N, CA, C and O atoms as a printed pandas DataFrame, in Angstrom:
     atom_number atom_name residue_name chain_id  residue_number  x_coord  y_coord  z_coord
0              1         N          MET        A               1  -23.099   69.899  -76.835
1              2        CA          MET        A               1  -23.907   70.662  -77.661
2              3         C          MET        A               1  -24.771   70.519  -78.568
3              4         O          MET        A               1  -25.860   71.076  -78.704
4              5         N          PHE        A               2  -23.948   69.290  -79.572
5              6        CA          PHE        A               2  -24.794   68.995  -80.802
6              7         C          PHE        A               2  -25.969   68.018  -80.239
7              8         O          PHE        A               2  -27.072   67.919  -80.777
8              9         N          ASP        A               3  -25.634   67.437  -79.281
9             10        CA          ASP        A               3  -26.519   66.447  -78.632
10            11         C          ASP        A               3  -28.158   67.371  -78.463
11            12         O          ASP        A               3  -29.213   67.037  -79.001
12            13         N          PHE        A               4  -27.933   68.575  -77.562
13            14        CA          PHE        A               4  -28.696   69.304  -77.209
14            15         C          PHE        A               4  -29.194   69.956  -78.542
15            16         O          PHE        A               4  -30.413   70.035  -78.691
16            17         N          LEU        A               5  -28.506   70.353  -79.362
17            18        CA          LEU        A               5  -29.216   71.194  -80.504
18            19         C          LEU        A               5  -30.124   70.108  -81.320
19            20         O          LEU        A               5  -31.272   70.318  -81.711
20            21         N          ASP        A               6  -29.181   68.588  -81.544
21            22        CA          ASP        A               6  -30.316   67.643  -82.167
22            23         C          ASP        A               6  -31.613   67.448  -81.197
23            24         O          ASP        A               6  -32.588   67.373  -81.945
24            25         N          ARG        A               7  -31.897   67.370  -80.247
25            26        CA          ARG        A               7  -32.761   66.831  -79.481
26            27         C          ARG        A               7  -33.943   68.299  -79.296
27            28         O          ARG        A               7  -35.145   68.280  -79.033
28            29         N          PHE        A               8  -33.070   69.413  -79.542
29            30        CA          PHE        A               8  -33.931   70.463  -79.549
30            31         C          PHE        A               8  -34.751   70.924  -80.783
31            32         O          PHE        A               8  -35.816   71.540  -80.730
32            33         N          CYS        A               9  -34.044   70.503  -81.987
33            34        CA          CYS        A               9  -34.785   70.819  -83.261
34            35         C          CYS        A               9  -35.504   69.681  -83.770
35            36         O          CYS        A               9  -36.284   69.804  -84.714
36            37         N          ASN        A              10  -35.301   68.652  -83.238
37            38        CA          ASN        A              10  -35.845   67.238  -83.838
38            39         C          ASN        A              10  -37.168   66.672  -82.750
39            40         O          ASN        A              10  -38.083   65.963  -83.168
40            41         N          ILE        A              11  -37.068   67.086  -81.465
41            42        CA          ILE        A              11  -37.981   66.303  -80.443
42            43         C          ILE        A              11  -38.451   67.321  -79.725
43            44         O          ILE        A              11  -39.640   67.225  -79.422
44            45         N          ALA        A              12  -37.818   68.369  -79.321
45            46        CA          ALA        A              12  -38.401   69.799  -78.463
46            47         C          ALA        A              12  -39.500   70.794  -79.110
47            48         O          ALA        A              12  -40.591   71.181  -78.692
48            49         N          SER        A              13  -38.713   71.076  -80.404
49            50        CA          SER        A              13  -39.336   72.367  -80.990
50            51         C          SER        A              13  -40.763   71.591  -81.592
51            52         O          SER        A              13  -41.831   72.125  -81.295
52            53         N          PRO        A              14  -40.784   70.499  -82.326
53            54        CA          PRO        A              14  -42.294   70.142  -82.651
54            55         C          PRO        A              14  -43.215   70.444  -81.663
55            56         O          PRO        A              14  -44.370   70.749  -81.959
56            57         N          ARG        A              15  -42.816   70.391  -80.504
57            58        CA          ARG        A              15  -43.635   70.180  -79.477
58            59         C          ARG        A              15  -44.200   71.524  -78.889
59            60         O          ARG        A              15  -44.871   71.613  -77.861
60            61         N          ILE        A              16  -43.863   72.430  -79.613
61            62        CA          ILE        A              16  -44.417   73.748  -78.999
62            63         C          ILE        A              16  -45.450   74.045  -79.281
63            64         O          ILE        A              16  -45.329   74.000  -80.506
64            65         N          ARG        A              17  -46.459   74.339  -79.105
65            66        CA          ARG        A              17  -47.996   74.518  -79.407
66            67         C          ARG        A              17  -47.973   75.806  -80.551
67            68         O          ARG        A              17  -47.364   76.871  -80.456
68            69         N          ASP        A              18  -48.899   75.296  -81.715
69            70        CA          ASP        A              18  -49.058   76.208  -82.680
70            71         C          ASP        A              18  -47.443   77.134  -83.291
71            72         O          ASP        A              18  -47.315   78.338  -83.514
72            73         N          PHE        A              19  -46.313   75.914  -83.429
73            74        CA          PHE        A              19  -45.146   76.418  -83.862
74            75         C          PHE        A              19  -45.059   76.519  -85.166
75            76         O          PHE        A              19  -45.616   75.661  -85.850
76            77         N          HIS        A              20  -44.375   77.539  -85.757
77            78        CA          HIS        A              20  -44.380   77.756  -87.471
78            79         C          HIS        A              20  -42.813   77.793  -87.467
79            80         O          HIS        A              20  -42.448   77.854  -88.641
80            81         N          GLY        A              21  -41.846   77.782  -86.695
81            82        CA          GLY        A              21  -40.761   78.229  -86.699
82            83         C          GLY        A              21  -40.284   79.316  -86.154
83            84         O          GLY        A              21  -41.074   80.196  -85.815
84            85         N          PHE        A              22  -38.879   79.475  -85.960
85            86        CA          PHE        A              22  -38.265   80.459  -85.318
86            87         C          PHE        A              22  -38.501   81.788  -86.139
87            88         O          PHE        A              22  -38.935   81.657  -87.283
88            89         N          PRO        A              23  -38.242   83.107  -85.632
89            90        CA          PRO        A              23  -37.930   83.913  -86.397
90            91         C          PRO        A              23  -36.766   84.119  -86.923
91            92         O          PRO        A              23  -35.948   84.106  -86.003
92            93         N          SER        A              24  -36.179   84.332  -88.073
93            94        CA          SER        A              24  -34.738   84.404  -88.453
94            95         C          SER        A              24  -34.140   85.852  -88.544
95            96         O          SER        A              24  -33.585   86.353  -89.523
96            97         N          LYS        A              25  -34.380   86.441  -87.265
97            98        CA          LYS        A              25  -33.737   87.801  -86.786
98            99         C          LYS        A              25  -32.404   87.602  -86.068
99           100         O          LYS        A              25  -32.648   87.173  -84.940
100          101         N          GLY        A              26  -31.312   87.718  -86.235
101          102        CA          GLY        A              26  -30.117   87.591  -85.074
102          103         C          GLY        A              26  -29.905   88.910  -84.514
103          104         O          GLY        A              26  -30.561   89.882  -84.888
104          105         N          ASP        A              27  -28.972   88.968  -83.592
105          106        CA          ASP        A              27  -28.357   90.036  -82.843
106          107         C          ASP        A              27  -27.615   91.454  -83.610
107          108         O          ASP        A              27  -27.425   92.584  -83.161
108          109         N          GLY        A              28  -27.307   90.860  -84.923
109          110        CA          GLY        A              28  -26.306   91.817  -85.428
110          111         C          GLY        A              28  -25.009   91.495  -85.699
111          112         O          GLY        A              28  -24.257   91.897  -86.587
112          113         N          ARG        A              29  -24.831   90.612  -84.697
113          114        CA          ARG        A              29  -22.972   90.180  -84.363
114          115         C          ARG        A              29  -22.857   88.877  -84.431
115          116         O          ARG        A              29  -21.873   88.344  -83.919
116          117         N          GLY        A              30  -23.886   88.081  -85.106
117          118        CA          GLY        A              30  -23.690   86.775  -85.240
118          119         C          GLY        A              30  -24.022   85.651  -84.280
119          120         O          GLY        A              30  -23.616   84.502  -84.451
120          121         N          SER        A              31  -24.689   85.986  -83.382
121          122        CA          SER        A              31  -25.425   85.474  -82.401
122          123         C          SER        A              31  -27.016   85.412  -82.580
123          124         O          SER        A              31  -27.589   86.278  -83.242
124          125         N          TYR        A              32  -27.681   84.406  -81.997
125          126        CA          TYR        A              32  -29.156   84.118  -82.238
126          127         C          TYR        A              32  -29.452   83.791  -80.793
127          128         O          TYR        A              32  -28.792   82.966  -80.162
128          129         N          SER        A              33  -30.558   84.528  -80.249
129          130        CA          SER        A              33  -31.246   84.285  -79.279
130          131         C          SER        A              33  -32.692   83.801  -79.306
131          132         O          SER        A              33  -33.198   83.928  -80.420
132          133         N          LEU        A              34  -33.488   83.281  -78.380
133          134        CA          LEU        A              34  -34.829   82.793  -78.721
134          135         C          LEU        A              34  -35.303   82.608  -77.291
135          136         O          LEU        A              34  -34.483   82.292  -76.429
136          137         N          GLY        A              35  -36.508   82.779  -77.011
137          138        CA          GLY        A              35  -37.046   82.555  -75.740
138          139         C          GLY        A              35  -38.199   81.183  -76.021
139          140         O          GLY        A              35  -38.799   80.970  -77.075
140          141         N          LEU        A              36  -38.265   80.542  -75.015
141          142        CA          LEU        A              36  -39.172   79.676  -74.915
142          143         C          LEU        A              36  -40.206   79.994  -73.871
143          144         O          LEU        A              36  -39.720   80.541  -72.881
144          145         N          GLU        A              37  -41.565   79.787  -73.830
145          146        CA          GLU        A              37  -42.337   80.204  -72.691
146          147         C          GLU        A              37  -42.936   79.127  -71.842
147          148         O          GLU        A              37  -43.842   79.341  -71.035
148          149         N          ASP        A              38  -42.221   77.601  -72.127
149          150        CA          ASP        A              38  -42.689   76.668  -71.320
150          151         C          ASP        A              38  -41.528   75.622  -71.428
151          152         O          ASP        A              38  -41.217   75.227  -72.552
152          153         N          GLN        A              39  -40.943   75.204  -70.450
153          154        CA          GLN        A              39  -39.332   74.139  -70.520
154          155         C          GLN        A              39  -40.022   72.662  -70.473
155          156         O          GLN        A              39  -39.406   71.596  -70.464
156          157         N          GLN        A              40  -41.433   72.835  -70.445
157          158        CA          GLN        A              40  -42.072   71.406  -70.508
158          159         C          GLN        A              40  -41.955   70.688  -72.005
159          160         O          GLN        A              40  -42.334   69.534  -72.204
160          161         N          ILE        A              41  -41.587   71.229  -72.653
161          162        CA          ILE        A              41  -41.674   70.759  -74.368
162          163         C          ILE        A              41  -40.424   69.764  -74.377
163          164         O          ILE        A              41  -40.384   68.968  -75.316
164          165         N          PHE        A              42  -39.492   69.730  -73.516
165          166        CA          PHE        A              42  -38.198   68.894  -73.241
166          167         C          PHE        A              42  -38.814   67.348  -72.574
167          168         O          PHE        A              42  -39.061   67.295  -71.369
168          169         N          PRO        A              43  -38.977   66.421  -73.253
169          170        CA          PRO        A              43  -39.386   65.389  -72.897
170          171         C          PRO        A              43  -38.420   64.524  -71.589
171          172         O          PRO        A              43  -38.835   63.441  -71.176
172          173         N          GLU        A              44  -37.398   65.013  -71.146
173          174        CA          GLU        A              44  -36.346   64.519  -70.291
174          175         C          GLU        A              44  -37.042   65.176  -68.825
175          176         O          GLU        A              44  -36.929   64.619  -67.733
176          177         N          LEU        A              45  -37.594   66.147  -68.996
177          178        CA          LEU        A              45  -38.186   66.388  -67.766
178          179         C          LEU        A              45  -39.192   65.741  -66.947
179          180         O          LEU        A              45  -40.176   65.516  -67.652
180          181         N          ASN        A              46  -39.342   65.386  -65.875
181          182        CA          ASN        A              46  -40.717   64.812  -65.325
182          183         C          ASN        A              46  -41.603   65.799  -64.784
183          184         O          ASN        A              46  -41.503   66.679  -63.929
184          185         N          LEU        A              47  -42.598   65.336  -65.630
185          186        CA          LEU        A              47  -43.674   66.607  -65.233
186          187         C          LEU        A              47  -44.378   66.318  -63.841
187          188         O          LEU        A              47  -44.979   67.235  -63.282
188          189         N          ASP        A              48  -44.316   65.163  -63.324
189          190        CA          ASP        A              48  -44.691   65.370  -62.085
190          191         C          ASP        A              48  -44.146   66.098  -61.193
191          192         O          ASP        A              48  -44.758   66.517  -60.211
192          193         N          LEU        A              49  -42.769   66.362  -61.469
193          194        CA          LEU        A              49  -41.952   67.098  -60.324
194          195         C          LEU        A              49  -41.947   68.586  -60.730
195          196         O          LEU        A              49  -41.282   69.419  -60.114
196          197         N          VAL        A              50  -42.549   68.816  -61.561
197          198        CA          VAL        A              50  -42.762   70.305  -61.932
198          199         C          VAL        A              50  -43.751   71.126  -61.275
199          200         O          VAL        A              50  -44.924   70.788  -61.433
200          201         N          LYS        A              51  -43.474   72.254  -60.490
201          202        CA          LYS        A              51  -44.070   72.748  -59.773
202          203         C          LYS        A              51  -45.023   74.352  -60.187
203          204         O          LYS        A              51  -46.021   74.892  -59.710
204          205         N          ARG        A              52  -44.229   74.619  -61.125
205          206        CA          ARG        A              52  -44.801   75.810  -61.879
206          207         C          ARG        A              52  -44.302   75.874  -63.448
207          208         O          ARG        A              52  -43.252   75.325  -63.781
208          209         N          THR        A              53  -45.087   76.546  -64.339
209          210        CA          THR        A              53  -44.383   76.808  -65.556
210          211         C          THR        A              53  -43.572   77.857  -65.347
211          212         O          THR        A              53  -43.796   78.868  -64.682
212          213         N          GLN        A              54  -42.332   77.464  -66.139
213          214        CA          GLN        A              54  -41.057   78.365  -66.635
214          215         C          GLN        A              54  -40.709   78.179  -67.630
215          216         O          GLN        A              54  -40.606   77.036  -68.075
216          217         N          GLY        A              55  -40.341   79.513  -68.470
217          218        CA          GLY        A              55  -39.600   79.669  -69.346
218          219         C          GLY        A              55  -38.037   79.771  -69.518
219          220         O          GLY        A              55  -37.315   79.971  -68.542
220          221         N          MET        A              56  -37.604   79.645  -70.636
221          222        CA          MET        A              56  -36.101   79.754  -70.738
222          223         C          MET        A              56  -35.608   80.587  -71.640
223          224         O          MET        A              56  -36.462   80.970  -72.438
224          225         N          ASN        A              57  -34.575   80.996  -71.802
225          226        CA          ASN        A              57  -33.858   81.688  -72.930
226          227         C          ASN        A              57  -32.348   81.102  -73.643
227          228         O          ASN        A              57  -31.325   80.867  -73.000
228          229         N          ILE        A              58  -32.494   80.968  -74.903
229          230        CA          ILE        A              58  -31.252   80.083  -75.227
230          231         C          ILE        A              58  -30.664   80.806  -76.389
231          232         O          ILE        A              58  -31.428   81.264  -77.238
232          233         N          THR        A              59  -29.348   80.955  -76.507
233          234        CA          THR        A              59  -28.505   81.848  -77.165
234          235         C          THR        A              59  -27.471   80.764  -77.958
235          236         O          THR        A              59  -26.777   79.820  -77.583
236          237         N          PHE        A              60  -27.722   81.351  -79.130
237          238        CA          PHE        A              60  -26.314   80.740  -79.781
238          239         C          PHE        A              60  -25.552   81.347  -80.260
239          240         O          PHE        A              60  -25.820   82.054  -81.231
240          241         N          VAL        A              61  -24.109   81.251  -79.625
241          242        CA          VAL        A              61  -23.229   82.374  -80.032
242          243         C          VAL        A              61  -22.302   81.591  -81.310
243          244         O          VAL        A              61  -22.054   80.389  -81.215
244          245         N          THR        A              62  -21.926   82.233  -82.250
245          246        CA          THR        A              62  -21.333   81.605  -83.370
246          247         C          THR        A              62  -20.256   82.353  -83.763
247          248         O          THR        A              62  -20.270   83.497  -83.308
248          249         N          SER        A              63  -19.192   82.032  -84.566
249          250        CA          SER        A              63  -18.088   83.040  -85.121
250          251         C          SER        A              63  -18.640   83.759  -86.421
251          252         O          SER        A              63  -17.804   84.399  -87.057
252          253         N          ALA        A              64  -20.029   83.735  -86.930
253          254        CA          ALA        A              64  -20.398   84.496  -88.168
254          255         C          ALA        A              64  -20.244   85.535  -87.482
255          256         O          ALA        A              64  -20.330   85.690  -86.263
256          257         N          LYS        A              65  -19.906   86.572  -88.661
257          258        CA          LYS        A              65  -19.925   88.121  -88.420
258          259         C          LYS        A              65  -21.117   88.802  -88.664
259          260         O          LYS        A              65  -21.184   89.922  -88.158
260          261         N          THR        A              66  -22.228   88.351  -89.413
261          262        CA          THR        A              66  -23.220   88.961  -89.667
262          263         C          THR        A              66  -24.404   88.094  -89.247
263          264         O          THR        A              66  -24.286   86.999  -88.699
264          265         N          ASP        A              67  -25.794   88.810  -89.621
265          266        CA          ASP        A              67  -27.037   87.924  -89.204
266          267         C          ASP        A              67  -27.173   86.769  -90.401
267          268         O          ASP        A              67  -27.500   85.652  -90.003
268          269         N          SER        A              68  -26.970   86.925  -91.707
269          270        CA          SER        A              68  -27.347   86.246  -92.416
270          271         C          SER        A              68  -26.277   84.777  -92.443
271          272         O          SER        A              68  -26.534   83.605  -92.719
272          273         N          GLU        A              69  -25.182   85.367  -92.083
273          274        CA          GLU        A              69  -24.233   84.026  -92.083
274          275         C          GLU        A              69  -24.701   83.151  -90.737
275          276         O          GLU        A              69  -24.910   81.938  -90.784
276          277         N          CYS        A              70  -24.823   83.907  -89.616
277          278        CA          CYS        A              70  -25.272   83.104  -88.338
278          279         C          CYS        A              70  -26.809   82.166  -88.538
279          280         O          CYS        A              70  -26.974   81.015  -88.134
280          281         N          ILE        A              71  -27.839   83.022  -89.273
281          282        CA          ILE        A              71  -29.077   82.313  -89.662
282          283         C          ILE        A              71  -28.763   80.821  -90.880
283          284         O          ILE        A              71  -29.337   79.733  -90.841
284          285         N          GLU        A              72  -28.034   81.123  -91.546
285          286        CA          GLU        A              72  -27.969   80.462  -92.852
286          287         C          GLU        A              72  -26.693   78.789  -91.751
287          288         O          GLU        A              72  -26.801   77.575  -91.925
288          289         N          LEU        A              73  -25.985   79.324  -91.054
289          290        CA          LEU        A              73  -25.255   78.348  -90.147
290          291         C          LEU        A              73  -26.129   77.559  -89.273
291          292         O          LEU        A              73  -26.007   76.335  -89.318
292          293         N          LEU        A              74  -27.039   78.112  -88.441
293          294        CA          LEU        A              74  -27.851   77.602  -87.835
294          295         C          LEU        A              74  -28.865   77.015  -88.619
295          296         O          LEU        A              74  -29.171   75.901  -88.195
296          297         N          ARG        A              75  -29.517   77.390  -89.656
297          298        CA          ARG        A              75  -30.582   76.498  -90.501
298          299         C          ARG        A              75  -29.854   75.043  -91.050
299          300         O          ARG        A              75  -30.478   73.999  -91.241
300          301         N          LEU        A              76  -28.394   75.228  -91.255
301          302        CA          LEU        A              76  -27.736   73.992  -91.689
302          303         C          LEU        A              76  -27.391   73.129  -90.465
303          304         O          LEU        A              76  -26.846   72.044  -90.673
304          305         N          LEU        A              77  -27.650   73.499  -89.261
305          306        CA          LEU        A              77  -27.366   72.886  -88.525
306          307         C          LEU        A              77  -28.697   71.972  -87.738
307          308         O          LEU        A              77  -28.688   71.008  -86.973
308          309         N          GLY        A              78  -29.869   72.851  -88.382
309          310        CA          GLY        A              78  -31.369   72.116  -88.148
310          311         C          GLY        A              78  -31.976   73.075  -87.544
311          312         O          GLY        A              78  -33.179   72.827  -87.456
312          313         N          ILE        A              79  -31.695   74.015  -87.108
313          314        CA          ILE        A              79  -32.839   75.168  -86.478
314          315         C          ILE        A              79  -33.965   75.285  -87.426
315          316         O          ILE        A              79  -33.682   75.658  -88.564
316          317         N          PRO        A              80  -35.430   74.978  -87.086
317          318        CA          PRO        A              80  -36.337   75.680  -88.089
318          319         C          PRO        A              80  -36.814   76.953  -88.111
319          320         O          PRO        A              80  -37.538   77.366  -87.204
320          321         N          PHE        A              81  -36.528   77.554  -88.944
321          322        CA          PHE        A              81  -36.904   79.062  -89.138
322          323         C          PHE        A              81  -38.084   78.818  -89.607
323          324         O          PHE        A              81  -38.525   77.722  -89.953
324          325         N          ASN        A              82  -38.700   80.011  -89.626
325          326        CA          ASN        A              82  -40.098   80.470  -90.078
326          327         C          ASN        A              82  -40.067   81.031  -91.520
327          328         O          ASN        A              82  -40.979   80.852  -92.327
328          329         N          GLU        A              83  -39.192   81.567  -91.713
329          330        CA          GLU        A              83  -38.898   82.444  -93.353
330          331         C          GLU        A              83  -37.606   82.497  -93.697
331          332         O          GLU        A              83  -36.766   82.503  -92.797
332          333         N          LEU        A              84  -37.234   82.541  -94.969
333          334        CA          LEU        A              84  -36.079   82.938  -95.492
334          335         C          LEU        A              84  -35.100   83.983  -95.010
335          336         O          LEU        A              84  -35.724   85.033  -95.166
336          337         N          PRO        A              85  -34.181   84.214  -94.623
337          338        CA          PRO        A              85  -33.543   85.532  -94.377
338          339         C          PRO        A              85  -32.958   86.415  -95.826
339          340         O          PRO        A              85  -32.488   86.021  -96.893
340          341         N          VAL        A              86  -33.203   87.569  -95.354
341          342        CA          VAL        A              86  -32.677   88.477  -96.612
342          343         C          VAL        A              86  -31.436   88.416  -96.644
343          344         O          VAL        A              86  -30.791   88.858  -95.693
344          345         N          ILE        A              87  -30.660   87.719  -98.008
345          346        CA          ILE        A              87  -29.006   87.866  -98.252
346          347         C          ILE        A              87  -28.525   88.926  -98.713
347          348         O          ILE        A              87  -28.944   89.192  -99.839
348          349         N          VAL        A              88  -27.724   89.721  -98.235
349          350        CA          VAL        A              88  -27.178   90.873  -99.211
350          351         C          VAL        A              88  -25.732   90.290  -99.771
351          352         O          VAL        A              88  -24.855   89.699  -99.140
352          353         N          THR        A              89  -25.779   90.632 -101.078
353          354        CA          THR        A              89  -24.444   90.248 -101.351
354          355         C          THR        A              89  -24.012   91.374 -102.118
355          356         O          THR        A              89  -24.741   92.331 -102.377
356          357         N          GLY        A              90  -22.629   91.236 -102.539
357          358        CA          GLY        A              90  -22.047   92.539 -103.006
358          359         C          GLY        A              90  -20.923   93.035 -101.865
359          360         O          GLY        A              90  -20.796   92.636 -100.707
360          361         N          TRP        A              91  -20.313   93.835 -102.444
361          362        CA          TRP        A              91  -19.214   94.454 -101.995
362          363         C          TRP        A              91  -19.889   96.237 -101.254
363          364         O          TRP        A              91  -20.525   97.150 -101.782
364          365         N          MET        A              92  -19.492   96.091 -100.242
365          366        CA          MET        A              92  -20.046   97.255  -99.155
366          367         C          MET        A              92  -19.081   98.166  -98.910
367          368         O          MET        A              92  -19.296   99.100  -98.137
């Protein structure tokens, strides 16, 4: 998982056309999902064998309880987000 995450953050993500970071909005329960329009950003693929363009969904399931904890964890692991999340502090 760490190998995939490293390659995704440092090699594949910068190859996305007009990429300015992923949105920093989780699912509200500590997980984060994103969709890619084209799997060809991964250099491991042999483009000569690709018959059609295909996207993919990636979900990061964490033990975080809130979106802000999840986004901060993924940010520290290297996921490039396009904005800083709103962090709510204090007791509720």
